C-alpha positions, 0 to 999 in steps of 0.5 A, spaced: 500 499 500 502 506 498 502 510 504 504 517 500 497 519 498 494 517 505 500 521 508 498 527 503 491 527 505 492 527 512 497 532 512 491 536 508 486 534 513 490 536 519 491 543 515 484 544 514 482 542 521 489 546 524 486 553 521 478 552 525 478 556 531 478 553 537 471 554 539 468 551 533 472 545 534 469 545 541 462 545 539 463 541 533 466 535 538 461 536 543 455 537 538 458 531 534 458 527 540 451 528 542 448 527 535 452 521 534 449 518 541 442 520 540 442 517 533 445 510 535 440 510 541 434 512 536 437 507 532 438 501 537 431 503 541 428 503 534 430 496 532 429 493 539 422 496 539 420 494 533 423 487 534 418 486 541 413 489 538 412 485 532 413 479 537 407 481 541 403 483 534 404 476 532 402 473 538 396 477 539 394 475 532 395 468 534 391 469 540 385 472 537 385 467 531 385 461 536 379 465 540 375 466 534 376 458 532 374 456 539 367 460 539 366 458 531 365 451 532 358 452 535 355 456 530 358 452 524 356 445 527 348 448 528 349 452 521 348 459 525 352 463 519 348 469 523 352 468 529 358 466 526 357 473 522 357 477 528 362 473 531 367 475 526 365 482 526 365 482 534 373 480 533 374 486 528 371 491 532 374 488 538 381 489 537 383 494 532 389 491 529 385 486 526 384 488 518 379 482 516 377 475 519 373 470 515 371 463 516 372 457 511 369 450 511 373 443 510 371 443 502 374 451 502 367 454 502 367 461 506 362 461 511 363 468 513 367 474 513 368 482 514 370 485 507 365 490 505 367 490 498 367 483 496 371 477 498 379 478 495 380 474 490 387 469 491 386 470 499 384 463 501 390 460 497 394 465 501 396 461 507 393 454 509 395 449 515 395 443 516 389 439 521 395 437 525 398 443 527 396 448 531 396 455 527 400 457 521 402 464 520 404 468 513 406 475 512 403 478 507 405 484 503 399 489 501 398 496 499 396 497 506 403 495 509 405 488 512 398 483 515 400 477 519 395 472 517 394 467 522 391 460 520 387 456 525 384 450 524 377 448 527 375 442 531 382 439 528 380 441 521 374 437 520 369 443 521 373 449 518 379 454 518 379 460 522 383 466 518 385 473 522 389 478 518 392 483 523 395 489 521 402 493 523 399 500 522 399 501 529 406 498 530 409 503 525 406 508 528 407 507 535 415 506 533 415 513 529 411 517 535 417 514 539 423 515 534 420 522 534 420 523 541 427 520 541 429 524 535 426 531 539 430 529 545 436 529 541 435 536 539 433 538 546 440 535 548 444 538 542 441 544 544 444 543 552 450 541 549 451 547 544 449 552 550 455 547 555 459 547 550 459 555 548 460 556 556 465 552 556 469 555 550 468 562 553 471 559 559 477 556 555 478 561 551 477 568 554 484 567 558 487 565 551 485 571 548 487 575 554 494 572 553 494 573 546 492 580 546 498 581 552 503 578 547 501 582 541 502 588 547 509 585 548 511 584 541 510 592 540 514 593 546 509 594 552 512 589 558 507 592 563 502 587 561 499 582 566 494 577 565 489 575 571 490 568 573 482 565 571 483 559 575 488 554 579 489 549 572 494 549 566 491 555 564 492 559 570 499 556 570 501 559 563 498 566 566 503 565 571 509 564 567 507 569 562 507 574 567 514 571 570 516 572 562 513 579 562 517 581 568 523 578 566 522 582 559 521 588 563 528 588 567 531 586 561 528 591 557 530 596 563 537 593 563 538 593 555 535 601 555 541 602 560 546 599 556 544 603 551 544 609 554 552 607 556 554 605 550 551 611 547 555 615 552 561 611 550 560 612 542 559 619 543 565 619 547 569 616 543 567 619 537 568 626 540 575 623 543 576 622 535 574 628 532 578 632 538 584 629 536 584 630 529 582 637 531 589 637 535 592 634 529 589 639 524 592 644 528 598 642 529 599 641 522 597 648 521 600 651 526 607 648 527 608 643 520 605 649 516 609 655 519 615 650 519 614 649 511 613 656 510 619 658 513 623 653 509 620 656 503 622 663 505 629 660 507 630 657 500 627 663 496 632 667 500 638 663 499 636 662 491 636 670 491 643 671 494 647 664 491 651 667 484 652 659 482 646 657 478 647 650 480 645 651 487 640 656 485 636 651 481 637 646 487 634 651 492 628 652 487 627 645 486 627 644 494 623 650 494 617 647 489 617 640 494 616 644 500 611 648 497 608 641 495 608 639 501 605 645 504 599 644 500 599 636 502 599 639 509 593 644 508 589 638 504 590 633 510 589 638 515 582 640 512 581 632 511 582 631 519 577 636 521 573 640 516 570 646 519 565 646 514 561 640 518 561 644 524 559 650 521 553 649 515 552 641 516 553 635 513 550 636 506 555 643 504 561 639 507 560 632 502 559 637 497 566 641 498 569 634 499 566 631 492 568 638 488 575 637 492 575 630 489 573 631 482 578 637 482 584 631 483 580 626 479 576 624 473 570 622 477 563 624 475 559 624 482 552 625 483 549 628 490 542 627 493 539 629 499 533 628 502 530 630 509 536 634 511 533 641 508 531 644 515 534 640 520 541 638 523 543 631 524 546 629 531 553 631 531 556 624 532 551 621 526 553 627 522 561 626 523 560 618 522 556 619 515 561 624 512 567 619 514 563 613 511 562 617 504 570 620 505 572 613 506 567 610 501 569 615 495 577 613 497 575 606 495 571 608 489 578 612 487 583 607 489 580 600 487 574 601 483 576 604 476 569 607 475 567 613 471 561 614 475 558 614 483 553 616 486 551 618 493 544 619 496 543 620 503 535 620 506 532 622 513 526 619 516 523 619 523 527 614 525 533 613 521 538 615 516 539 611 510 546 613 506 547 609 498 553 610 496 554 606 488 559 605 483 559 602 476 566 600 477 569 593 477 566 590 483 568 584 487 566 579 491 563 581 498 565 574 501 572 577 500 572 582 506 571 577 511 579 576 510 580 583 510 585 583 505 584 590 501 578 591 504 580 595 511 576 601 508 569 597 508 571 595 515 572 602 517 565 603 514 562 598 517 565 599 525 563 606 524 556 604 522 555 599 528 558 604 533 551 608 532 547 601 532 546 601 525 549 596 520 552 596 512 549 592 507 554 590 501 552 589 494 557 587 488 559 582 483 565 582 479 564 587 473 557 590 476 560 595 480 558 596 487 553 598 492 553 600 499 547 601 503 548 604 511 542 605 515 543 608 522 538 610 527 537 616 530 535 617 537 528 618 539 527 626 540 
């Protein structure tokens, strides 16, 4: 036998049953049991009652026929057919179940009968009895139903035979009445069962529905939910366990909030310290190194002016050019370490100026787009992180991507800020960054995003360019 179709069918049945409401399940079970029990009892009672009543009907028919045969002997012997006819009519009148009664003599002639419209043909041959037998019963199927035809010999058959036909109409009527009463009882019991099932399902599902509502509230972050203990049963234990869980979650949420606050303070302090160090280095480069290089350039210029040897003068001019180039690099480095425009006018303008500077030095077409940053500033830590992320991403594109076009899109919403940076360069396999080989810049971007509880998603394939998706949540106001 192939079990696969059966298992598949059972699985579908289980899926359908599992999708039904628990109240419907309980109502269905109770109603099904009541109906099944009621129908079973009704069928069994009907069968036993019919069997008993048909046995009694047959015994009654035999008793009536025997009595008729005994009482018909004298009228037949004295040839009093009038008394015989009255006796037959009296048997039919006295017993409502008797459909007909008649007497035939030993030669088969009808001595009397109770039929109003004439004696039916073929009825005499429908049942015969041996003179040595006490009686003979034959079941006749007629348009009016079943009739038990009883034949009893009169005076050992030497006088004739008494025949009585007893109908089962009253038996059928009685059985149908009792069956109807049983079915009505089943309906009433079903109504009581449904009422009890409704009450039971209400008692069972009310605490469960309360648990469902509380669970949904916990899912939304409301850990203050508590459910009452309805009873000292399994559902009550479940309510206690749920309340203990929500208390633990509330405690954990408070601890998490404290950890997040400490983490935010740490991140803020870390970024502030980092940017302060960058400012200090930028000032050192601007105030000390730049002045030293400027003095060196002035000295080389003076040396070139006072020296008469052309070779020394040419060498001094070369050194002066190198010093000038180094001074420009120092100025650029100081600006990159901490651009004052980020503090003065905000993130969009700082990125625009950095992009313009990149385009001056490299043949790269860069598209910029900002949404939601027109009228308000981001938190300083977020602005600094996004600026550094954009700076690092452009550096990677210029150094490694061999791209002709890049785009930067930054969007602010109520709860987060999203930055998308992509290029049409040669791309790479993102799984390689797990080994850190040649992808320290991407690690720096990821670390900056994660410091602010954000995350980085990299989409790239060799030959198809690279897209970076940086999402950073904003602190609640």
